[in-house]
Kinemage of the C-alpha trace (Angstrom):
@kinemage 1
@onewidth
@group {chain A} dominant
@subgroup {mainchain}
@vectorlist {calphas} color= white
{ca met a 1} P 9.229 137.058 189.245
{ca gly a 2} L 8.755 137.749 185.566
{ca pro a 3} L 8.083 141.039 183.821
{ca pro a 4} L 4.554 142.452 184.030
{ca ser a 5} L 2.282 141.213 181.279
{ca ala a 6} L 1.455 143.689 178.581
{ca ser a 7} L -2.041 145.127 178.475
{ca pro a 8} L -4.139 143.662 175.682
{ca val a 9} L -4.223 145.761 172.545
{ca val a 10} L -7.740 147.016 171.919
{ca pro a 11} L -8.326 147.827 168.243
{ca pro a 12} L -9.901 151.194 167.461
{ca pro a 13} L -13.621 151.127 166.668
{ca gln a 14} L -14.485 150.579 163.036
{ca gly a 15} L -16.918 152.630 161.040
{ca thr a 16} L -19.955 151.408 159.146
{ca leu a 17} L -20.465 152.115 155.470
{ca leu a 18} L -22.309 155.292 156.531
{ca glu a 19} L -19.744 156.685 158.983
{ca lys a 20} L -18.977 159.785 156.880
{ca glu a 21} L -22.690 160.501 156.536
{ca his a 22} L -23.153 160.438 160.309
{ca glu a 23} L -20.266 162.851 160.778
{ca ser a 24} L -21.511 165.227 158.076
{ca leu a 25} L -24.937 165.295 159.765
{ca gly a 26} L -23.419 166.225 163.134
{ca gly a 27} L -23.678 162.818 164.717
{ca his a 28} L -22.315 162.555 168.268
{ca met a 29} L -20.163 159.485 167.679
{ca val a 30} L -19.458 156.874 170.358
{ca asp a 31} L -17.758 153.479 170.534
{ca phe a 32} L -20.499 150.846 170.535
{ca his a 33} L -19.095 147.322 170.810
{ca gly a 34} L -16.192 148.164 168.526
{ca trp a 35} L -18.168 150.292 166.068
{ca arg a 36} L -18.270 154.071 165.728
{ca met a 37} L -21.961 154.876 165.906
{ca pro a 38} L -24.054 158.038 166.398
{ca leu a 39} L -25.616 158.369 169.844
{ca tyr a 40} L -27.701 161.286 168.563
{ca tyr a 41} L -27.461 164.120 166.048
{ca gln a 42} L -26.623 167.666 167.122
{ca ser a 43} L -29.505 169.219 165.157
{ca thr a 44} L -32.171 167.050 166.784
{ca gly a 45} L -31.266 165.149 169.967
{ca ile a 46} L -32.648 161.974 171.507
{ca leu a 47} L -36.121 163.279 172.402
{ca ala a 48} L -36.785 164.751 168.946
{ca glu a 49} L -35.518 161.608 167.244
{ca his a 50} L -37.696 159.427 169.486
{ca arg a 51} L -40.789 161.492 168.706
{ca ala a 52} L -40.041 161.445 164.982
{ca val a 53} L -40.269 157.645 165.012
{ca arg a 54} L -43.488 157.589 167.025
{ca ser a 55} L -45.229 160.224 164.879
{ca gly a 56} L -43.536 160.128 161.474
{ca ala a 57} L -40.441 158.217 160.425
{ca gly a 58} L -36.883 157.820 161.599
{ca ile a 59} L -33.925 156.201 159.879
{ca phe a 60} L -31.273 154.142 161.672
{ca asp a 61} L -27.964 152.781 160.457
{ca val a 62} L -27.855 149.197 161.759
{ca ser a 63} L -24.977 148.034 159.585
{ca his a 64} L -23.002 147.154 162.716
{ca met a 65} L -25.258 144.146 163.255
{ca gly a 66} L -23.704 140.846 162.212
{ca ile a 67} L -24.953 139.824 158.740
{ca ile a 68} L -24.353 136.110 158.171
{ca thr a 69} L -25.570 133.657 155.543
{ca ile a 70} L -25.806 129.905 156.133
{ca asn a 71} L -26.219 127.900 152.935
{ca gly a 72} L -26.151 124.260 151.930
{ca glu a 73} L -27.885 120.921 152.190
{ca thr a 74} L -27.142 120.628 155.930
{ca ala a 75} L -27.838 124.289 156.832
{ca ala a 76} L -31.269 123.540 158.307
{ca asp a 77} L -29.823 120.731 160.424
{ca leu a 78} L -27.125 123.007 161.845
{ca leu a 79} L -29.529 125.842 162.645
{ca ser a 80} L -32.172 123.562 164.156
{ca arg a 81} L -29.558 122.046 166.442
{ca arg a 82} L -28.140 125.402 167.527
{ca leu a 83} L -31.445 127.304 167.845
{ca pro a 84} L -34.672 126.600 169.768
{ca leu a 85} L -36.609 126.844 166.502
{ca asn a 86} L -37.049 124.252 163.792
{ca ala a 87} L -35.411 125.782 160.727
{ca lys a 88} L -36.521 122.790 158.665
{ca thr a 89} L -40.173 123.847 158.909
{ca gln a 90} L -39.585 127.595 158.564
{ca arg a 91} L -41.487 129.077 155.636
{ca thr a 92} L -39.863 130.889 152.743
{ca asn a 93} L -39.437 134.637 153.443
{ca ala a 94} L -40.370 134.157 157.114
{ca cys a 95} L -38.258 136.057 159.652
{ca lys a 96} L -38.052 134.337 163.042
{ca tyr a 97} L -36.913 135.910 166.300
{ca thr a 98} L -34.775 133.386 168.165
{ca cys a 99} L -31.674 133.005 170.328
{ca phe a 100} L -28.481 131.003 170.635
{ca leu a 101} L -28.232 129.053 173.901
{ca asp a 102} L -25.443 127.375 175.828
{ca thr a 103} L -25.831 123.920 177.378
{ca asp a 104} L -27.179 125.530 180.586
{ca gly a 105} L -30.059 127.015 178.602
{ca asp a 106} L -28.764 130.590 178.993
{ca ile a 107} L -28.908 133.053 176.108
{ca ile a 108} L -25.633 133.705 174.304
{ca asp a 109} L -27.287 136.140 171.910
{ca asp a 110} L -30.660 136.802 170.328
{ca ala a 111} L -31.074 136.950 166.569
{ca val a 112} L -33.426 137.064 163.595
{ca leu a 113} L -33.279 134.143 161.154
{ca thr a 114} L -34.785 134.467 157.674
{ca arg a 115} L -35.309 131.634 155.235
{ca leu a 116} L -34.580 132.795 151.684
{ca asp a 117} L -35.097 129.818 149.388
{ca ser a 118} L -38.283 128.037 148.378
{ca arg a 119} L -36.865 124.586 147.717
{ca glu a 120} L -38.484 121.455 149.116
{ca thr a 121} L -35.352 120.867 151.195
{ca pro a 122} L -34.461 124.296 152.689
{ca gly a 123} L -30.862 125.387 152.461
{ca asp a 124} L -30.430 129.165 152.296
{ca tyr a 125} L -30.747 131.350 155.409
{ca leu a 126} L -29.869 134.893 156.457
{ca leu a 127} L -28.978 135.486 160.107
{ca val a 128} L -28.753 138.905 161.770
{ca val a 129} L -27.115 138.982 165.206
{ca asn a 130} L -25.963 141.676 167.619
{ca ala a 131} L -22.742 143.535 166.878
{ca ser a 132} L -21.115 142.550 170.177
{ca met a 133} L -21.653 138.833 169.510
{ca ala a 134} L -21.253 138.583 165.735
{ca leu a 135} L -17.757 137.105 165.782
{ca arg a 136} L -18.623 134.611 168.523
{ca ile a 137} L -21.757 133.439 166.726
{ca gln a 138} L -19.872 133.088 163.455
{ca glu a 139} L -17.178 131.036 165.174
{ca leu a 140} L -19.781 128.930 166.986
{ca leu a 141} L -21.473 128.073 163.709
{ca gln a 142} L -18.137 127.287 162.081
{ca gln a 143} L -17.203 124.952 164.936
{ca his a 144} L -20.389 122.947 164.506
{ca arg a 145} L -20.609 123.251 160.721
{ca pro a 146} L -21.385 119.907 159.096
{ca lys a 147} L -20.116 118.992 155.668
{ca gly a 148} L -22.209 120.603 152.964
{ca thr a 149} L -22.862 123.942 154.691
{ca gln a 150} L -21.178 127.276 153.951
{ca ile a 151} L -21.096 130.179 156.410
{ca glu a 152} L -20.208 133.696 155.320
{ca arg a 153} L -20.321 137.143 156.919
{ca trp a 154} L -21.195 140.140 154.738
{ca asn a 155} L -20.394 143.205 156.875
{ca gly a 156} L -18.483 145.751 154.809
{ca arg a 157} L -20.010 144.547 151.547
{ca leu a 158} L -23.597 144.882 152.693
{ca gly a 159} L -25.244 147.336 155.087
{ca ile a 160} L -28.653 147.648 156.728
{ca val a 161} L -30.770 150.777 157.000
{ca ala a 162} L -33.916 150.624 159.163
{ca val a 163} L -36.774 153.028 158.447
{ca gln a 164} L -39.221 153.061 161.364
{ca gly a 165} L -42.459 154.887 162.068
{ca pro a 166} L -46.041 155.375 160.818
{ca lys a 167} L -44.784 157.031 157.621
{ca ser a 168} L -42.049 154.480 156.905
{ca arg a 169} L -44.038 152.620 154.250
{ca glu a 170} L -44.702 155.621 152.047
{ca ile a 171} L -41.089 156.768 152.326
{ca val a 172} L -39.631 153.356 151.451
{ca glu a 173} L -42.003 152.923 148.519
{ca lys a 174} L -41.208 156.411 147.228
{ca val a 175} L -37.427 155.999 147.374
{ca leu a 176} L -36.957 152.340 146.478
{ca gly a 177} L -40.049 151.938 144.317
{ca ala a 178} L -40.720 148.654 146.094
{ca glu a 179} L -44.299 147.585 146.748
{ca val a 180} L -43.803 146.786 150.441
{ca lys a 181} L -47.434 147.098 151.556
{ca pro a 182} L -48.090 143.325 151.121
{ca leu a 183} L -45.206 142.496 153.486
{ca lys a 184} L -46.618 141.130 156.726
{ca phe a 185} L -44.934 141.539 160.114
{ca tyr a 186} L -41.803 139.388 160.358
{ca thr a 187} L -41.627 138.552 156.669
{ca ser a 188} L -39.246 139.598 153.902
{ca ala a 189} L -38.926 139.644 150.126
{ca phe a 190} L -36.730 140.547 147.189
{ca phe a 191} L -37.961 143.412 145.015
{ca asp a 192} L -37.048 144.156 141.423
{ca ala a 193} L -35.085 147.418 141.334
{ca lys a 194} L -36.819 148.542 138.127
{ca thr a 195} L -40.446 147.437 138.544
{ca gly a 196} L -40.742 147.388 142.363
{ca ala a 197} L -42.520 144.041 142.237
{ca gln a 198} L -41.585 141.076 144.424
{ca val a 199} L -39.308 138.581 142.707
{ca pro a 200} L -38.266 135.053 143.722
{ca tyr a 201} L -34.952 134.454 145.420
{ca glu a 202} L -32.208 133.231 143.126
{ca lys a 203} L -29.839 130.778 144.770
{ca gly a 204} L -26.551 132.431 145.603
{ca phe a 205} L -26.734 135.423 147.954
{ca ser a 206} L -24.563 138.023 146.195
{ca pro a 207} L -24.845 141.582 147.535
{ca met a 208} L -22.010 142.726 145.275
{ca ala a 209} L -24.392 142.354 142.339
{ca phe a 210} L -27.556 143.315 144.180
{ca glu a 211} L -29.869 144.139 141.301
{ca asn a 212} L -32.861 143.014 143.347
{ca arg a 213} L -33.434 144.748 146.692
{ca phe a 214} L -33.972 142.678 149.834
{ca ile a 215} L -36.331 144.175 152.445
{ca ser a 216} L -37.617 142.749 155.719
{ca arg a 217} L -40.321 144.029 158.056
{ca thr a 218} L -39.370 143.418 161.677
{ca gly a 219} L -38.200 146.401 163.736
{ca tyr a 220} L -36.946 147.251 167.201
{ca thr a 221} L -39.183 150.240 167.938
{ca gly a 222} L -42.688 148.761 167.996
{ca glu a 223} L -43.700 150.899 165.028
{ca leu a 224} L -44.304 149.987 161.408
{ca gly a 225} L -40.868 149.651 159.890
{ca tyr a 226} L -38.597 148.076 157.320
{ca glu a 227} L -34.974 146.968 157.082
{ca leu a 228} L -33.300 147.642 153.748
{ca phe a 229} L -30.316 145.420 152.968
{ca leu a 230} L -28.190 147.440 150.569
{ca pro a 231} L -24.801 146.820 148.911
{ca ala a 232} L -21.872 149.107 149.737
{ca glu a 233} L -22.027 150.894 146.389
{ca leu a 234} L -25.697 151.857 146.875
{ca ile a 235} L -26.277 152.429 150.579
{ca thr a 236} L -25.008 156.039 150.840
{ca gln a 237} L -27.165 157.200 147.938
{ca lys a 238} L -30.296 155.581 149.338
{ca trp a 239} L -29.574 156.869 152.864
{ca lys a 240} L -29.554 160.433 151.492
{ca glu a 241} L -32.686 159.895 149.429
{ca leu a 242} L -34.595 158.455 152.387
{ca ile a 243} L -33.685 161.505 154.491
{ca glu a 244} L -34.724 163.848 151.675
{ca ala a 245} L -38.057 161.988 151.551
{ca gly a 246} L -38.714 162.757 155.231
{ca ala a 247} L -36.970 160.130 157.382
{ca val a 248} L -35.236 161.741 160.393
{ca pro a 249} L -31.723 160.372 161.184
{ca cys a 250} L -31.753 158.668 164.595
{ca gly a 251} L -28.971 157.391 166.840
{ca leu a 252} L -28.479 154.785 169.528
{ca gly a 253} L -30.049 156.985 172.207
{ca ala a 254} L -33.464 157.071 170.534
{ca arg a 255} L -33.190 153.401 169.670
{ca asp a 256} L -32.798 152.669 173.388
{ca thr a 257} L -35.738 154.758 174.589
{ca leu a 258} L -37.948 153.366 171.836
{ca arg a 259} L -37.140 149.726 172.599
{ca met a 260} L -37.539 150.258 176.382
{ca glu a 261} L -41.054 151.654 175.892
{ca lys a 262} L -41.897 148.413 174.091
{ca gly a 263} L -40.205 146.225 176.699
{ca tyr a 264} L -37.693 144.783 174.248
{ca leu a 265} L -34.557 143.105 175.577
{ca leu a 266} L -31.113 144.498 174.790
{ca ser a 267} L -28.279 142.003 174.428
{ca gly a 268} L -25.373 142.743 176.761
{ca val a 269} L -27.586 144.869 179.017
{ca asp a 270} L -30.754 142.982 179.950
{ca phe a 271} L -29.088 139.606 179.504
{ca thr a 272} L -25.367 138.954 179.623
{ca gly a 273} L -25.028 135.181 179.365
{ca his a 274} L -26.802 134.316 182.621
{ca lys a 275} L -30.488 134.445 181.668
{ca ser a 276} L -32.632 131.835 179.947
{ca pro a 277} L -35.448 132.429 177.428
{ca leu a 278} L -37.921 131.462 180.170
{ca glu a 279} L -36.577 134.162 182.479
{ca cys a 280} L -36.613 136.655 179.606
{ca gly a 281} L -40.273 135.945 178.873
{ca leu a 282} L -39.493 134.400 175.486
{ca asp a 283} L -41.428 131.150 175.990
{ca arg a 284} L -43.479 131.722 172.823
{ca phe a 285} L -40.354 131.591 170.668
{ca leu a 286} L -39.342 128.101 171.809
{ca ser a 287} L -40.096 125.068 169.627
{ca trp a 288} L -40.079 122.067 171.935
{ca glu a 289} L -40.741 119.433 169.255
{ca his a 290} L -37.096 119.117 168.220
{ca glu a 291} L -33.732 118.659 169.939
{ca phe a 292} L -31.597 121.757 170.436
{ca val a 293} L -28.679 122.860 172.575
{ca gly a 294} L -29.941 123.855 176.043
{ca arg a 295} L -33.289 122.084 175.791
{ca ala a 296} L -32.718 119.732 178.748
{ca ala a 297} L -31.748 122.630 181.001
{ca leu a 298} L -34.828 124.626 179.970
{ca glu a 299} L -37.135 121.686 180.594
{ca lys a 300} L -35.654 121.299 184.067
{ca gln a 301} L -36.039 125.011 184.817
{ca lys a 302} L -39.613 125.094 183.539
{ca lys a 303} L -40.588 122.105 185.656
{ca ala a 304} L -38.983 123.553 188.806
{ca gly a 305} L -40.536 127.020 188.343
{ca gly a 306} L -39.979 129.840 190.803
{ca tyr a 307} L -37.546 131.748 188.570
{ca ala a 308} L -37.471 135.526 188.172
{ca val a 309} L -39.002 136.879 184.946
{ca phe a 310} L -38.350 140.016 182.853
{ca thr a 311} L -40.834 142.627 184.077
{ca gly a 312} L -41.633 146.323 183.702
{ca leu a 313} L -41.919 149.008 186.381
{ca lys a 314} L -43.013 152.629 186.250
{ca val a 315} L -41.887 155.511 188.440
{ca thr a 316} L -44.255 158.476 188.264
{ca glu a 317} L -42.559 160.753 190.811
{ca arg a 318} L -41.413 163.880 189.010
{ca gly a 319} L -37.698 163.924 188.236
{ca ala a 320} L -37.112 160.335 189.395
{ca val a 321} L -35.519 158.477 186.488
{ca pro a 322} L -34.217 154.927 187.032
{ca arg a 323} L -31.124 153.688 185.229
{ca thr a 324} L -29.343 150.411 184.617
{ca gly a 325} L -28.320 149.123 188.058
{ca thr a 326} L -30.924 151.067 190.035
{ca pro a 327} L -31.908 149.018 193.140
{ca ile a 328} L -35.465 147.659 193.237
{ca leu a 329} L -36.881 147.203 196.749
{ca ala a 330} L -39.873 145.546 198.373
{ca lys a 331} L -40.955 147.053 201.699
{ca gly a 332} L -37.554 148.698 202.008
{ca ser a 333} L -35.503 145.541 201.336
{ca pro a 334} L -33.495 145.139 198.104
{ca ile a 335} L -34.701 142.339 195.836
{ca thr a 336} L -32.859 142.986 192.545
{ca leu a 337} L -31.417 145.652 190.223
{ca ala a 338} L -32.941 147.243 187.154
{ca thr a 339} L -31.315 145.970 183.963
{ca ser a 340} L -32.549 148.951 181.921
{ca gly a 341} L -34.099 152.267 182.876
{ca gly a 342} L -34.747 155.773 181.672
{ca leu a 343} L -37.285 158.469 180.944
{ca ser a 344} L -40.115 157.476 178.634
{ca pro a 345} L -40.530 160.417 176.228
{ca thr a 346} L -44.014 159.196 175.313
{ca leu a 347} L -45.294 158.746 178.880
{ca gly a 348} L -43.311 161.550 180.483
{ca his a 349} L -42.104 159.546 183.497
{ca gly a 350} L -39.483 156.993 184.441
{ca ile a 351} L -39.655 153.353 183.379
{ca ala a 352} L -37.462 150.372 184.192
{ca leu a 353} L -36.970 146.736 183.228
{ca gly a 354} L -35.685 143.964 185.442
{ca phe a 355} L -36.085 140.369 186.585
{ca leu a 356} L -38.572 139.970 189.421
{ca pro a 357} L -39.390 136.790 191.386
{ca pro a 358} L -42.971 135.444 191.203
{ca glu a 359} L -44.139 137.030 194.451
{ca trp a 360} L -43.303 140.548 193.239
{ca arg a 361} L -44.140 140.650 189.507
{ca thr a 362} L -47.952 140.869 189.435
{ca pro a 363} L -49.089 144.031 187.581
{ca gly a 364} L -50.166 146.643 190.098
{ca gln a 365} L -47.703 145.388 192.734
{ca lys a 366} L -46.290 148.306 194.744
{ca leu a 367} L -42.493 148.379 195.071
{ca glu a 368} L -39.804 151.016 195.503
{ca met a 369} L -36.651 152.087 193.701
{ca glu a 370} L -33.603 153.792 195.150
{ca ile a 371} L -32.798 156.712 192.879
{ca arg a 372} L -29.964 159.101 193.777
{ca gly a 373} L -30.061 158.018 197.381
{ca lys a 374} L -33.798 158.505 197.693
{ca thr a 375} L -36.427 155.781 197.927
{ca val a 376} L -39.329 156.474 195.553
{ca pro a 377} L -42.500 154.462 194.885
{ca ala a 378} L -42.610 152.179 191.844
{ca glu a 379} L -45.316 149.987 190.374
{ca val a 380} L -45.113 146.756 188.380
{ca val a 381} L -46.792 147.100 184.980
{ca gly a 382} L -47.425 144.783 182.067
{ca leu a 383} L -45.289 145.088 178.957
{ca pro a 384} L -45.193 146.958 176.668
{ca phe a 385} L -45.299 150.322 178.419
{ca val a 386} L -46.528 151.988 175.218
């Protein structure tokens, strides 16, 4: 019998470009998928940060997200093969929500893909993926990379700050001088740092010499919001200026309550490699006119039907707050577990997300949840909650 195997060495979490700013603001720091991130700030707290986004503006450091560029004459071919969207027909400056699938049609990770160039044959893309899956996605792309395509990750040289809320536009325009009002939902643009006007993309994504600012309008809160892609030498200054202009620093806690109220999926929580886009209610993001990894499995699942689908539930009993893993019951019998749950600050009662079979997911359906050993009534509701 040989010696016991050594425990794997787990590297300490790394900090984003704004780590010192979070600490100076009293951020309660936690390890989030290998990154030191603020859960909330001592001077505000999750509820206050949540409400700031719904009524004014909040600012999030999302530099932990994987920032990857895919460039070259075969870039569109690679992305179209690996994603259930046709990158070849994607418009310039369009941001597309999508997901990477395995051959079984299950989601490896969800992502946002942006086309940067305006050439007749597209070749320059920006991909933002979840922090927990960034390395795997980068390796996956490298494994399937055809000749003529370059893949590069920019974390550490480039960071992302998200300003979210009804007042986000005026704050971003005041601080960056960029005329972002024309930006439509799920689009992006480069803005001249001096004039604030939109400028065309120049081939060669180079954040180290980022004279022109890149801004997208997507968001994970359901509110008006913008993502500012800023080089390392500029991000701290702009973070401070955005806060001075009225954006409230927000942590992971508020991000979670905000996205739950909108019924948005969270990678690694709501799906962990065993759910398909059909089960996650993402049918509208699938482009069936081209071949992609996992397509055959999805077609088979769609034809068979009968699968559980991502659904919302509300619990209005006072003090009853569901959590991840809370049992969901029908007539006293367990049917599944909640994948996400918590108190909705906006609604003032508990909400939950989970995958319910067809017979139990009609809005208005009465179910139960087992919370702290007590069975409480729950009701299926359409998404979003807010």
